[in-house]
ChimeraX commands (.cxc) that place a marker at each C-alpha (Angstrom):
marker #1 position -41.92,4.81,1.62 radius 0.5
marker #1 position -40.13,2.10,-0.25 radius 0.5
marker #1 position -38.89,4.49,-3.13 radius 0.5
marker #1 position -37.96,7.10,-0.65 radius 0.5
marker #1 position -35.56,4.25,1.19 radius 0.5
marker #1 position -34.38,3.23,-2.52 radius 0.5
marker #1 position -33.69,6.97,-3.19 radius 0.5
marker #1 position -31.24,7.29,-0.05 radius 0.5
marker #1 position -29.44,4.43,-0.45 radius 0.5
marker #1 position -28.63,5.45,-3.71 radius 0.5
marker #1 position -27.60,8.84,-3.11 radius 0.5
marker #1 position -25.56,7.26,-0.02 radius 0.5
marker #1 position -23.72,4.91,-2.95 radius 0.5
marker #1 position -23.31,8.15,-5.06 radius 0.5
marker #1 position -21.57,9.70,-1.90 radius 0.5
marker #1 position -19.61,7.10,-1.41 radius 0.5
marker #1 position -17.97,6.43,-4.85 radius 0.5
marker #1 position -17.43,10.37,-4.93 radius 0.5
marker #1 position -15.32,10.03,-1.53 radius 0.5
marker #1 position -13.89,6.44,-2.70 radius 0.5
marker #1 position -12.96,8.43,-6.65 radius 0.5
marker #1 position -11.51,11.55,-4.66 radius 0.5
marker #1 position -9.66,9.82,-1.92 radius 0.5
marker #1 position -7.72,7.65,-4.28 radius 0.5
marker #1 position -6.35,11.00,-5.93 radius 0.5
marker #1 position -5.62,13.01,-3.16 radius 0.5
marker #1 position -3.37,9.68,-2.04 radius 0.5
marker #1 position -2.05,9.52,-4.99 radius 0.5
marker #1 position -0.84,13.10,-5.11 radius 0.5
marker #1 position 0.48,13.07,-1.83 radius 0.5
marker #1 position 2.87,9.81,-2.54 radius 0.5
marker #1 position 4.36,12.70,-4.83 radius 0.5
marker #1 position 4.64,15.72,-1.79 radius 0.5
marker #1 position 5.81,13.10,0.26 radius 0.5
marker #1 position 8.10,11.93,-1.70 radius 0.5
marker #1 position 7.78,8.30,-2.11 radius 0.5
marker #1 position 6.67,8.57,-5.78 radius 0.5
marker #1 position 7.64,10.93,-8.80 radius 0.5
marker #1 position 5.94,11.18,-12.31 radius 0.5
marker #1 position 3.92,8.22,-12.86 radius 0.5
marker #1 position 5.89,5.83,-10.42 radius 0.5
marker #1 position 3.38,3.80,-8.00 radius 0.5
marker #1 position 0.16,3.54,-8.06 radius 0.5
marker #1 position -2.82,3.66,-5.83 radius 0.5
marker #1 position -6.14,1.66,-5.12 radius 0.5
marker #1 position -9.23,1.18,-2.60 radius 0.5
marker #1 position -11.70,-1.32,-2.64 radius 0.5
marker #1 position -14.89,-1.48,-4.11 radius 0.5
marker #1 position -17.87,-3.90,-3.42 radius 0.5
marker #1 position -17.25,-5.48,-7.19 radius 0.5
marker #1 position -13.58,-4.74,-7.53 radius 0.5
marker #1 position -11.28,-1.88,-6.62 radius 0.5
marker #1 position -10.76,1.58,-7.83 radius 0.5
marker #1 position -7.08,1.96,-8.97 radius 0.5
marker #1 position -4.85,4.50,-10.53 radius 0.5
marker #1 position -4.37,4.56,-14.25 radius 0.5
marker #1 position -0.99,3.55,-16.62 radius 0.5
marker #1 position 1.65,6.07,-17.04 radius 0.5
marker #1 position 0.15,9.57,-15.87 radius 0.5
marker #1 position 1.66,11.78,-13.45 radius 0.5
marker #1 position -0.11,11.21,-9.93 radius 0.5
marker #1 position 0.10,15.00,-9.29 radius 0.5
marker #1 position -2.21,16.11,-12.25 radius 0.5
marker #1 position -4.93,13.42,-11.52 radius 0.5
marker #1 position -8.34,13.69,-11.38 radius 0.5
marker #1 position -11.21,11.33,-10.24 radius 0.5
marker #1 position -12.69,11.09,-13.73 radius 0.5
marker #1 position -9.30,9.48,-14.44 radius 0.5
marker #1 position -9.61,6.51,-11.92 radius 0.5
marker #1 position -10.24,2.93,-13.16 radius 0.5
marker #1 position -12.09,0.26,-12.27 radius 0.5
marker #1 position -11.34,-3.17,-11.94 radius 0.5
marker #1 position -13.15,-6.27,-10.86 radius 0.5
marker #1 position -11.87,-9.39,-9.63 radius 0.5
marker #1 position -11.19,-10.92,-13.01 radius 0.5
marker #1 position -9.26,-8.31,-13.78 radius 0.5
marker #1 position -11.39,-6.68,-16.29 radius 0.5
marker #1 position -11.34,-3.02,-16.45 radius 0.5
marker #1 position -14.06,-0.54,-17.44 radius 0.5
marker #1 position -13.69,3.13,-18.65 radius 0.5
marker #1 position -11.22,4.41,-21.39 radius 0.5
marker #1 position -8.20,4.68,-19.74 radius 0.5
marker #1 position -5.57,1.45,-19.09 radius 0.5
marker #1 position -5.12,0.45,-14.83 radius 0.5
marker #1 position -2.04,0.40,-13.42 radius 0.5
marker #1 position -0.17,-2.10,-15.16 radius 0.5
marker #1 position 0.64,-3.52,-11.58 radius 0.5
marker #1 position -3.11,-4.00,-10.84 radius 0.5
marker #1 position -2.79,-7.87,-10.18 radius 0.5
marker #1 position -1.01,-6.78,-6.81 radius 0.5
marker #1 position -3.78,-5.08,-5.97 radius 0.5
marker #1 position -6.64,-7.31,-6.85 radius 0.5
marker #1 position -4.60,-10.42,-5.14 radius 0.5
marker #1 position -3.94,-8.46,-2.04 radius 0.5
marker #1 position -7.78,-7.91,-2.07 radius 0.5
marker #1 position -8.71,-11.46,-2.60 radius 0.5
marker #1 position -6.09,-12.98,0.24 radius 0.5
marker #1 position -7.04,-10.25,2.77 radius 0.5
marker #1 position -10.51,-8.93,3.42 radius 0.5
marker #1 position -8.88,-7.02,6.10 radius 0.5
marker #1 position -7.26,-4.64,3.63 radius 0.5
marker #1 position -8.79,-1.95,1.58 radius 0.5
marker #1 position -6.36,0.35,0.29 radius 0.5
marker #1 position -2.98,-0.47,-1.12 radius 0.5
marker #1 position -0.24,2.19,-1.76 radius 0.5
marker #1 position 2.74,1.16,-3.86 radius 0.5
marker #1 position 5.70,3.86,-4.02 radius 0.5
marker #1 position 9.08,3.82,-5.62 radius 0.5
marker #1 position 10.49,5.86,-2.68 radius 0.5
marker #1 position 14.33,6.74,-2.33 radius 0.5
marker #1 position 15.51,4.29,0.41 radius 0.5
marker #1 position 13.20,1.47,0.30 radius 0.5
marker #1 position 14.65,1.20,-3.78 radius 0.5
marker #1 position 17.93,1.38,-2.71 radius 0.5
marker #1 position 17.62,-1.28,0.26 radius 0.5
marker #1 position 15.59,-3.52,-2.44 radius 0.5
marker #1 position 18.03,-3.24,-4.57 radius 0.5
marker #1 position 20.29,-5.03,-1.87 radius 0.5
marker #1 position 17.28,-7.72,-1.43 radius 0.5
marker #1 position 17.49,-7.10,2.24 radius 0.5
marker #1 position 14.76,-7.48,4.68 radius 0.5
marker #1 position 14.33,-4.74,7.32 radius 0.5
marker #1 position 15.39,-6.48,10.77 radius 0.5
marker #1 position 13.94,-5.07,13.91 radius 0.5
marker #1 position 16.39,-2.40,14.40 radius 0.5
marker #1 position 13.77,-0.04,15.76 radius 0.5
marker #1 position 10.49,-1.01,17.63 radius 0.5
marker #1 position 8.33,0.82,14.78 radius 0.5
marker #1 position 9.52,-1.81,12.30 radius 0.5
marker #1 position 6.15,-3.75,14.18 radius 0.5
marker #1 position 3.98,-1.06,12.53 radius 0.5
marker #1 position 3.94,-3.38,9.38 radius 0.5
marker #1 position 2.53,-6.33,11.12 radius 0.5
marker #1 position 5.66,-8.23,12.03 radius 0.5
marker #1 position 9.31,-8.54,13.78 radius 0.5
marker #1 position 10.81,-8.10,10.49 radius 0.5
marker #1 position 9.35,-6.07,7.00 radius 0.5
marker #1 position 10.18,-8.81,3.89 radius 0.5
marker #1 position 11.78,-8.24,0.88 radius 0.5
marker #1 position 10.01,-9.66,-1.67 radius 0.5
marker #1 position 11.72,-11.61,-4.50 radius 0.5
marker #1 position 12.29,-9.91,-8.62 radius 0.5
marker #1 position 9.70,-10.74,-11.10 radius 0.5
marker #1 position 9.28,-8.22,-14.13 radius 0.5
marker #1 position 6.90,-5.18,-13.46 radius 0.5
marker #1 position 3.05,-6.14,-14.21 radius 0.5
marker #1 position 3.45,-10.01,-14.22 radius 0.5
marker #1 position 1.78,-12.63,-11.98 radius 0.5
marker #1 position 4.68,-14.13,-10.79 radius 0.5
marker #1 position 5.17,-10.80,-8.90 radius 0.5
marker #1 position 2.07,-10.61,-7.33 radius 0.5
marker #1 position 2.56,-14.00,-6.24 radius 0.5
marker #1 position 5.98,-12.88,-4.57 radius 0.5
marker #1 position 4.67,-9.75,-3.33 radius 0.5
marker #1 position 1.29,-11.90,-1.36 radius 0.5
marker #1 position 3.91,-14.43,0.34 radius 0.5
marker #1 position 6.16,-11.69,1.57 radius 0.5
marker #1 position 2.88,-9.73,2.90 radius 0.5
marker #1 position 2.22,-13.01,4.74 radius 0.5
marker #1 position 1.21,-11.94,8.69 radius 0.5
marker #1 position 2.20,-8.32,6.95 radius 0.5
marker #1 position 0.95,-4.96,5.90 radius 0.5
marker #1 position 3.77,-4.30,4.12 radius 0.5
marker #1 position 6.88,-5.55,2.21 radius 0.5
marker #1 position 9.99,-4.25,0.07 radius 0.5
marker #1 position 10.11,-5.46,-3.41 radius 0.5
marker #1 position 13.34,-6.30,-5.07 radius 0.5
marker #1 position 14.79,-4.24,-7.17 radius 0.5
marker #1 position 12.05,-1.87,-7.14 radius 0.5
marker #1 position 10.34,-0.22,-4.16 radius 0.5
marker #1 position 7.54,-0.84,-1.85 radius 0.5
marker #1 position 3.85,-1.88,-0.91 radius 0.5
marker #1 position 1.59,-0.71,2.20 radius 0.5
marker #1 position -1.60,-1.96,2.63 radius 0.5
marker #1 position -4.44,-0.81,5.18 radius 0.5
marker #1 position -7.73,-0.30,6.11 radius 0.5
marker #1 position -8.11,2.63,4.49 radius 0.5
marker #1 position -6.47,5.27,2.16 radius 0.5
marker #1 position -5.29,6.89,5.25 radius 0.5
marker #1 position -3.65,4.13,6.76 radius 0.5
marker #1 position -2.23,2.67,3.84 radius 0.5
marker #1 position -0.38,5.65,2.89 radius 0.5
marker #1 position 0.70,6.54,6.56 radius 0.5
marker #1 position 1.95,2.85,6.76 radius 0.5
marker #1 position 3.89,3.71,3.40 radius 0.5
marker #1 position 5.59,6.67,4.61 radius 0.5
marker #1 position 6.71,4.99,8.11 radius 0.5
marker #1 position 8.33,2.20,5.48 radius 0.5
marker #1 position 10.10,4.79,4.14 radius 0.5
marker #1 position 11.66,6.59,6.74 radius 0.5
marker #1 position 12.78,2.96,8.83 radius 0.5
marker #1 position 14.66,2.18,5.49 radius 0.5
marker #1 position 16.33,5.70,5.77 radius 0.5
marker #1 position 17.14,4.87,9.35 radius 0.5
marker #1 position 18.42,1.88,8.59 radius 0.5
marker #1 position 20.19,2.71,5.60 radius 0.5
marker #1 position 22.03,5.68,7.96 radius 0.5
marker #1 position 22.23,3.48,10.52 radius 0.5
marker #1 position 24.29,0.94,8.78 radius 0.5
marker #1 position 26.67,3.40,7.18 radius 0.5
marker #1 position 28.27,3.80,10.87 radius 0.5
marker #1 position 28.13,0.34,12.03 radius 0.5
marker #1 position 25.49,-2.87,12.65 radius 0.5
marker #1 position 22.22,-1.77,14.55 radius 0.5
marker #1 position 21.89,-3.88,17.40 radius 0.5
marker #1 position 18.54,-5.78,16.67 radius 0.5
marker #1 position 15.75,-5.99,19.00 radius 0.5
marker #1 position 15.11,-9.53,20.59 radius 0.5
marker #1 position 11.92,-11.49,19.57 radius 0.5
marker #1 position 10.75,-10.80,23.20 radius 0.5
marker #1 position 11.11,-7.27,23.08 radius 0.5
marker #1 position 8.92,-7.55,19.50 radius 0.5
marker #1 position 6.59,-9.79,20.82 radius 0.5
marker #1 position 5.96,-7.06,23.28 radius 0.5
marker #1 position 5.81,-4.24,21.11 radius 0.5
marker #1 position 3.47,-6.01,18.97 radius 0.5
marker #1 position 1.15,-6.68,21.87 radius 0.5
marker #1 position 1.18,-3.06,22.66 radius 0.5
marker #1 position 0.58,-2.01,19.17 radius 0.5
marker #1 position -2.99,-4.56,19.50 radius 0.5
marker #1 position -4.53,-1.15,21.59 radius 0.5
marker #1 position -2.13,1.45,20.51 radius 0.5
marker #1 position -3.82,4.79,19.12 radius 0.5
marker #1 position -7.09,5.85,19.40 radius 0.5
marker #1 position -10.07,3.36,18.60 radius 0.5
marker #1 position -13.43,4.69,16.57 radius 0.5
marker #1 position -11.70,7.86,15.68 radius 0.5
marker link #1:1,2 radius 0.2
marker link #1:2,3 radius 0.2
marker link #1:3,4 radius 0.2
marker link #1:4,5 radius 0.2
marker link #1:5,6 radius 0.2
marker link #1:6,7 radius 0.2
marker link #1:7,8 radius 0.2
marker link #1:8,9 radius 0.2
marker link #1:9,10 radius 0.2
marker link #1:10,11 radius 0.2
marker link #1:11,12 radius 0.2
marker link #1:12,13 radius 0.2
marker link #1:13,14 radius 0.2
marker link #1:14,15 radius 0.2
marker link #1:15,16 radius 0.2
marker link #1:16,17 radius 0.2
marker link #1:17,18 radius 0.2
marker link #1:18,19 radius 0.2
marker link #1:19,20 radius 0.2
marker link #1:20,21 radius 0.2
marker link #1:21,22 radius 0.2
marker link #1:22,23 radius 0.2
marker link #1:23,24 radius 0.2
marker link #1:24,25 radius 0.2
marker link #1:25,26 radius 0.2
marker link #1:26,27 radius 0.2
marker link #1:27,28 radius 0.2
marker link #1:28,29 radius 0.2
marker link #1:29,30 radius 0.2
marker link #1:30,31 radius 0.2
marker link #1:31,32 radius 0.2
marker link #1:32,33 radius 0.2
marker link #1:33,34 radius 0.2
marker link #1:34,35 radius 0.2
marker link #1:35,36 radius 0.2
marker link #1:36,37 radius 0.2
marker link #1:37,38 radius 0.2
marker link #1:38,39 radius 0.2
marker link #1:39,40 radius 0.2
marker link #1:40,41 radius 0.2
marker link #1:41,42 radius 0.2
marker link #1:42,43 radius 0.2
marker link #1:43,44 radius 0.2
marker link #1:44,45 radius 0.2
marker link #1:45,46 radius 0.2
marker link #1:46,47 radius 0.2
marker link #1:47,48 radius 0.2
marker link #1:48,49 radius 0.2
marker link #1:49,50 radius 0.2
marker link #1:50,51 radius 0.2
marker link #1:51,52 radius 0.2
marker link #1:52,53 radius 0.2
marker link #1:53,54 radius 0.2
marker link #1:54,55 radius 0.2
marker link #1:55,56 radius 0.2
marker link #1:56,57 radius 0.2
marker link #1:57,58 radius 0.2
marker link #1:58,59 radius 0.2
marker link #1:59,60 radius 0.2
marker link #1:60,61 radius 0.2
marker link #1:61,62 radius 0.2
marker link #1:62,63 radius 0.2
marker link #1:63,64 radius 0.2
marker link #1:64,65 radius 0.2
marker link #1:65,66 radius 0.2
marker link #1:66,67 radius 0.2
marker link #1:67,68 radius 0.2
marker link #1:68,69 radius 0.2
marker link #1:69,70 radius 0.2
marker link #1:70,71 radius 0.2
marker link #1:71,72 radius 0.2
marker link #1:72,73 radius 0.2
marker link #1:73,74 radius 0.2
marker link #1:74,75 radius 0.2
marker link #1:75,76 radius 0.2
marker link #1:76,77 radius 0.2
marker link #1:77,78 radius 0.2
marker link #1:78,79 radius 0.2
marker link #1:79,80 radius 0.2
marker link #1:80,81 radius 0.2
marker link #1:81,82 radius 0.2
marker link #1:82,83 radius 0.2
marker link #1:83,84 radius 0.2
marker link #1:84,85 radius 0.2
marker link #1:85,86 radius 0.2
marker link #1:86,87 radius 0.2
marker link #1:87,88 radius 0.2
marker link #1:88,89 radius 0.2
marker link #1:89,90 radius 0.2
marker link #1:90,91 radius 0.2
marker link #1:91,92 radius 0.2
marker link #1:92,93 radius 0.2
marker link #1:93,94 radius 0.2
marker link #1:94,95 radius 0.2
marker link #1:95,96 radius 0.2
marker link #1:96,97 radius 0.2
marker link #1:97,98 radius 0.2
marker link #1:98,99 radius 0.2
marker link #1:99,100 radius 0.2
marker link #1:100,101 radius 0.2
marker link #1:101,102 radius 0.2
marker link #1:102,103 radius 0.2
marker link #1:103,104 radius 0.2
marker link #1:104,105 radius 0.2
marker link #1:105,106 radius 0.2
marker link #1:106,107 radius 0.2
marker link #1:107,108 radius 0.2
marker link #1:108,109 radius 0.2
marker link #1:109,110 radius 0.2
marker link #1:110,111 radius 0.2
marker link #1:111,112 radius 0.2
marker link #1:112,113 radius 0.2
marker link #1:113,114 radius 0.2
marker link #1:114,115 radius 0.2
marker link #1:115,116 radius 0.2
marker link #1:116,117 radius 0.2
marker link #1:117,118 radius 0.2
marker link #1:118,119 radius 0.2
marker link #1:119,120 radius 0.2
marker link #1:120,121 radius 0.2
marker link #1:121,122 radius 0.2
marker link #1:122,123 radius 0.2
marker link #1:123,124 radius 0.2
marker link #1:124,125 radius 0.2
marker link #1:125,126 radius 0.2
marker link #1:126,127 radius 0.2
marker link #1:127,128 radius 0.2
marker link #1:128,129 radius 0.2
marker link #1:129,130 radius 0.2
marker link #1:130,131 radius 0.2
marker link #1:131,132 radius 0.2
marker link #1:132,133 radius 0.2
marker link #1:133,134 radius 0.2
marker link #1:134,135 radius 0.2
marker link #1:135,136 radius 0.2
marker link #1:136,137 radius 0.2
marker link #1:137,138 radius 0.2
marker link #1:138,139 radius 0.2
marker link #1:139,140 radius 0.2
marker link #1:140,141 radius 0.2
marker link #1:141,142 radius 0.2
marker link #1:142,143 radius 0.2
marker link #1:143,144 radius 0.2
marker link #1:144,145 radius 0.2
marker link #1:145,146 radius 0.2
marker link #1:146,147 radius 0.2
marker link #1:147,148 radius 0.2
marker link #1:148,149 radius 0.2
marker link #1:149,150 radius 0.2
marker link #1:150,151 radius 0.2
marker link #1:151,152 radius 0.2
marker link #1:152,153 radius 0.2
marker link #1:153,154 radius 0.2
marker link #1:154,155 radius 0.2
marker link #1:155,156 radius 0.2
marker link #1:156,157 radius 0.2
marker link #1:157,158 radius 0.2
marker link #1:158,159 radius 0.2
marker link #1:159,160 radius 0.2
marker link #1:160,161 radius 0.2
marker link #1:161,162 radius 0.2
marker link #1:162,163 radius 0.2
marker link #1:163,164 radius 0.2
marker link #1:164,165 radius 0.2
marker link #1:165,166 radius 0.2
marker link #1:166,167 radius 0.2
marker link #1:167,168 radius 0.2
marker link #1:168,169 radius 0.2
marker link #1:169,170 radius 0.2
marker link #1:170,171 radius 0.2
marker link #1:171,172 radius 0.2
marker link #1:172,173 radius 0.2
marker link #1:173,174 radius 0.2
marker link #1:174,175 radius 0.2
marker link #1:175,176 radius 0.2
marker link #1:176,177 radius 0.2
marker link #1:177,178 radius 0.2
marker link #1:178,179 radius 0.2
marker link #1:179,180 radius 0.2
marker link #1:180,181 radius 0.2
marker link #1:181,182 radius 0.2
marker link #1:182,183 radius 0.2
marker link #1:183,184 radius 0.2
marker link #1:184,185 radius 0.2
marker link #1:185,186 radius 0.2
marker link #1:186,187 radius 0.2
marker link #1:187,188 radius 0.2
marker link #1:188,189 radius 0.2
marker link #1:189,190 radius 0.2
marker link #1:190,191 radius 0.2
marker link #1:191,192 radius 0.2
marker link #1:192,193 radius 0.2
marker link #1:193,194 radius 0.2
marker link #1:194,195 radius 0.2
marker link #1:195,196 radius 0.2
marker link #1:196,197 radius 0.2
marker link #1:197,198 radius 0.2
marker link #1:198,199 radius 0.2
marker link #1:199,200 radius 0.2
marker link #1:200,201 radius 0.2
marker link #1:201,202 radius 0.2
marker link #1:202,203 radius 0.2
marker link #1:203,204 radius 0.2
marker link #1:204,205 radius 0.2
marker link #1:205,206 radius 0.2
marker link #1:206,207 radius 0.2
marker link #1:207,208 radius 0.2
marker link #1:208,209 radius 0.2
marker link #1:209,210 radius 0.2
marker link #1:210,211 radius 0.2
marker link #1:211,212 radius 0.2
marker link #1:212,213 radius 0.2
marker link #1:213,214 radius 0.2
marker link #1:214,215 radius 0.2
marker link #1:215,216 radius 0.2
marker link #1:216,217 radius 0.2
marker link #1:217,218 radius 0.2
marker link #1:218,219 radius 0.2
marker link #1:219,220 radius 0.2
marker link #1:220,221 radius 0.2
marker link #1:221,222 radius 0.2
marker link #1:222,223 radius 0.2
marker link #1:223,224 radius 0.2
marker link #1:224,225 radius 0.2
marker link #1:225,226 radius 0.2
marker link #1:226,227 radius 0.2
view
């Protein structure tokens, strides 16, 4: 009986790892189909017990295969023949600091990049800004890609938030799973596009703190639970 239990546990772990590998590949490909990334830009990861799986460095997102995903531990040691994304520190540090986060999507999407080059936070021009967890979406300061300095800036911008812009770079979105992280990345890019369009016409009327507090409260029980 004990051997059977161990066998079932082993099969469950194999199934879970297969789902994590295929899920990371699927979301990486979707960042291209959703217009968030192109070529090898951006990266995707999912938390593991011992670290995280992340997309490899320098390979096109829309042709990735499960065997090309890279496992990285919390010390930054990668296993396998491929190098992890140069932004692995961002993912590692988010998982260290935020136990509720289980997936991260980083994108170089057009409107997020445009606003990040202006180094602008996204103010509460629309109530869906609260989808990122707060009353605005911050823009993290600039540091060179792949550096600890950049990861530190992003972690600060993500304080009490699930998404932020990255100055002169792009966006980061995090979630409880890969689907949630991708959905938030898509939402943030759309918000950037809407804010950009509104600014072309005039100065958007911003929601007040009280109005955003109400939205944040209503978001606590929004959607389907356990679905």
